[in-house]
C-alpha positions, 0 to 999 in steps of 0.5 A: 036218509037214503044216500045217492048212489054214484057209478063211475065208469071206465073201460077196465075198472083198473085206475081212474074209476077206483080212484074216483070211487075212493075219493068219492067214498072218502069226502062224502060217504055220508051222502053218496054211496060210491061204486066203480065198474068197467066194461072190460074189467081187469085187475086193478093196476098195482100202480093205481093202489101205490099212488092212492096209498101215498094219499092215504087211501087204501084200496085193499077192499076194492076189486074190479067189476063189470058193468054187467053186475049193476046194469038193471039191478041198482039204481044210480042217481049218477053215471060219471063216465071217465074216458072216451071209449066207455063213453062210446061203449055205454048205452045212452039210456037204460033203466035205473040210471040217473043223470050221466056226466062225462068226465074224460081223463087220460088212462094212465095204465096206457101211458108208455114211459119209464117206471118214473114217468108212468108213476108221474102219469098215475099221480097227475090223473089221481090229482086231476080226478080228486080236483074234479070230484071235490069241485062236483061236490061243492056244487051238491 
């Protein structure tokens, strides 16, 4: 049985798309191959690693990837865009891409505040992404 590939996209591939990739891989890795990428990839934010670790997810094997690593090279059944900027930057059509979905979430990396306020924002976004993926999986 061939698994459906899912690509999660945001601008930097430092938080939201990394979280989504980890959740989908954990919950439905038997049915989906999860990937993530960004248009302007940067190093995974340490707070992403921290808050995912709180929920038992080890992101040690993940790295930030650019959209160009996949464009035209891998077929994805789903492209799930997680931020407004990526939605605007992403081509509306291109080869090898199936259903396009838009699930906007706040960027926790851009949130300004104390360290504890930032951690709370990362947790809020993490939990919202988790809930959205579980909801989506119930419809599959």
